[in-house]
N, C-alpha and C positions, 0 to 999 in steps of 0.2 A: 706566849703566843698558845692561840687555841687552832683549833684543825681551823676554824671559818677564816681566820687570818692570815696563816697556811694556806688556804688553797687560794687565796682571791692574790696572793701574793706569787705563786705558781700563773693562777690565769693570766699575769700579767706579761710574765715571761712568754706562754704560749702564743698571746695572742701578735705580743712584739715579731716574733718569728711566724706569724702567719701574716702580719701585715705585708713583710720582703716579700714572700712568697705570692700575696694577692699583687705587690707595686710590680714583680715581674710578669706575671700574667698579664696583666693590665694592658702590656706592650702588642698584646696578640688578642686580646678582648676586650668587648665595651663591657662597662657596668652590670648592662643588662644580661648579658648571656652571663658573666661570673655570679650575677648574683641566685638567676634564675637554676644553675647548674650547681652551686652549692646548698639551695636550698632545699631540692630535691635528693641529692648525696644525702645531705645530714639526715633527714625522713626513712629512706633508706636504710641506712644506717642504726639507724633509733629503732625502728620494729623491732629486729633481733636481740637489743641490748636490750628492750624491755622485756621480752619473753624470756631471755638468759636471766635477767636480776630477777624478775618474779617467782622464777624455777628454782634457782639454784641458791639464790640469798636469803631467799620467803621476805622479801621486803615489804609488801602488804600486810606483815600480822599484824602491824598497832593501828593500820587505815581502814573504815567501813568497804567493804567489796561487797560487788552481786559474780553470782554465776552466770556463764553465756557461754551454752556449749560446751560444757565443761571447764574452760577457763575463767579463773577469777580476776572481775574488771575491779578497779578500784570507782567507789558510788561517787562520780560527781555531781555537784549538782548544777543547776542551766547557769546560773549566774557565774559562777566557780568557771565553768565548761568556756563561758560568754568573753571573758574576762582575761582567759590564758589565751586565747585563740587572737580577740584583737592586741593582746602585748605581742604576738609573733607577729601581726600584721606592722603595727607603730614600730616595732625595736627589728626586727630583721627584715623584714621587707624595703620599709621607706626608708630607714637607718642605714641599712648597708647599702641601700645603693646611694645614698649620698655622699657615703665613705669611700666607696671603692670609685667614686669618680672623682672625689674628691684628691686620693691617690693618685689619679692619672692627672690630674692639673697640676699639686705643687708638692709632688712625693713624697718619699713616708715619713723623711723625718718633721716636717712642717705641718702632717696630718697629723703625726703623733704628739706633736706638741700643742696643737689645739683643742688633743683631746682631756688635756688639763682642765678644760672646763667639765670634765665629768662629773668630777664630785660636788663644784657648786650648785650642777645641776640637781644633783641625786639630792646632797641636803636642803635644798630648797622646796623642790618634790617631797620629800620626805614630810618636812612642816606642813606641804598644804595638806599630803592623804593621807601622812601614817600618825600625826602627830608630836614627829619629833623635835624638839625645840632647839633654838640657835643662842648662842648667847654673844657678845663681844669677840672674844678672841676667835671663834667659828666665825665671824665677817671678817673680821681681819683676815686672816687666813684665807680666804676665798678670795679678800680683794688681791693680795700677794699674787694670789694665782692666775689673774685676769690678768696682772698687769706684767706678768712674766710671758703670756700669751700673746698678750699685744707687743712689747717688746720683742719678743722673735718674727712676728709676723708682718711688722711695718718695715711697709716698704716707703723708701723719700723716692723713687720716679715712681710717674704713673702711667704704668705698661698701660698701651695701648695694642694690644696684639689680641688675635682671636681666642684666646682662653686667660686673660687675666686674674694674675693670683689671687686677687682678693674675692672671685666669686668662687674659687676652691677654698679658700677658709669659710666662706657661707654655707659649704654644703657641710665641710667637715664637723661645723658647728651645729649642722640642723641634724647633722648623723649625729652627734654627742646627745642632745639633747632627747633625740628621741629613742636610742637605744635605755638613757636614765629612767626616761617616760614608762617604757616597757620593762625595766626588771622593777620598777615602784609600783607599778601596777599586781605583779606577783609576789612582793613581799609577803603581806598578808596571808595568802596559801601556802607558803612553803613549807608552815609544819601541819598542816592538815591533809596534803596531799605526797604520794612517792614522787620526791623531785624527777625518778628519769620519765614519769608519764607526764609531771607539766612539762618539759623538755617536748616532748614527741608534740603533746597538743598544741604547745608555741609554732615548733615546726613548722607543724601543718600550717597551721594560721598564716606561715610565710611565706610557704610552699603555694598555697591556694590563690595568696597574693598576687604571685607573681607571675603562676599563670592567669590569674584572670586578667593581671596588666598586660600580658602577651596577645592576648587575645581580642581585647579592645582596640590596639596598637595597633595588630596585625602582627606583630614580631614572630620571627621563628619560633617554635616550642623543642626544635631540635637539641639534642644532649648529646649525641654519643663521635659527634667528630673532634668535641675537647678531647679524648682521647687520640685520637691521629694526629689533631693540628699540635704543631709549634707552642710552648707554652703549655701545653693542656696537664703537663706532670706539675706546674708552681701551683696549676689552679685547685688540681687535686691534691697536693700535698698540704696549700693554703685549708681546701675548706677543711680535710679532714684534722689538721692541730689547730685550726682559727674558727669553725662551727662545730665540730662534732667534737672534741677534746675538750678545746675551750669553753665551750658551754655548759659544758656538765659541769666544771670543775667551779664556773661562774657562779649558775644558780646556787650549787654547794657554799659555796664562800658565803651569799647571803642566806642561805639558808640558817648557818652556823654560827652570823655574827650579825649584829647590824647594819646596816643599810649605809649606813653613814662611813665607818670603820672598813668595811666593804668596799667601798668607793674612794676611798681615800689610798686605800694601798694595791687598787686597780691603778693608779696615777703613776706609779713606778713602770707602766708600760713606756712610757715617754721616755725614759731612759734607756729603758731594751732598746726602744725602735732607733733612737739615736745614734746608740752604738754599733747597731746590726747596720742600718741601714750606711754608714757611713765604713762597714769593714765589708759587707755584703755587695752594695751598690754603689761608693764612691763618694758618696755625699757628700758635700764639707762640713764640718762644724768650724765658725767662726767662732770670736768673744760675746756676736751677739747672740749668738744660740747660747754659749756656755751660760752668758750673762741671764737671761732668762729661765732657764733651765734651774740657775739657782734659787732664782726667787721666785718660780712656782713651785721646788721642792719645800724650800721655807714655810712656803702655805700651806701645805700639806703636811707640815711637820705641827706648824700651830693647830690645826685642826685636828689631828691625830692626837695630842698632847692633853688638848681638854677631854675627852671623849673620854 
């Protein structure tokens, strides 16, 4: 196992912890408030992170740089900046808004299982945009992953409540698709630019999009109440682990291994989420969920073995 594979597994564990924290915070904040806070929070943390990494670790030695008032900045092309910025809008603003809303509707366990759609989305998008080819076993593995997701999410009763579970699964699926699209967009740039700077620009894209969204819909842009309100500590912890730490580990995993392998190893988050939601949130694990997990992870193994 190389560093990219190890980072991808570690990212899955970090994200699983963050999902539990977001679920707890979701009892006190709506999806917009949580997404706005964590978007700004990550940018605030990434600025000193970039400066420290450049100053002490010489992260830009192998990259083209320009000098700006005594500071060395990576030399971005306009198209590179645009792609990374749009990746932030797609993979942070849109994806996380849908994901946080799904957590509120169907819980951490089922949202985590729906995230098993991630590797099929990444593999498919990698085929379209990166030229990564699929073979028969990879198709078979993706079919198993989808079968496991459907088994876990299927409900016999057609519930007619204000927030029916099917809406939660739709939101979760859209979140996974936009997450996959956002990372595939920046994969070709990961070797050309310092990844701390990629994360900073990407985070700026997500933050600007969230601020614009709030202004257009005339929503509150206040953030400091998070530190005083009940559940604020869960949101801060989730933002730190799930966005700041996890995002750096996530992008680094894609930098040091292929998109297909990284996405498959990221799938193990569903196992961590299911176990943590059982331990920390009291969500039940029945036989159907266990069978769905088994089918899903079997599909992941088939995709992994042929890479």
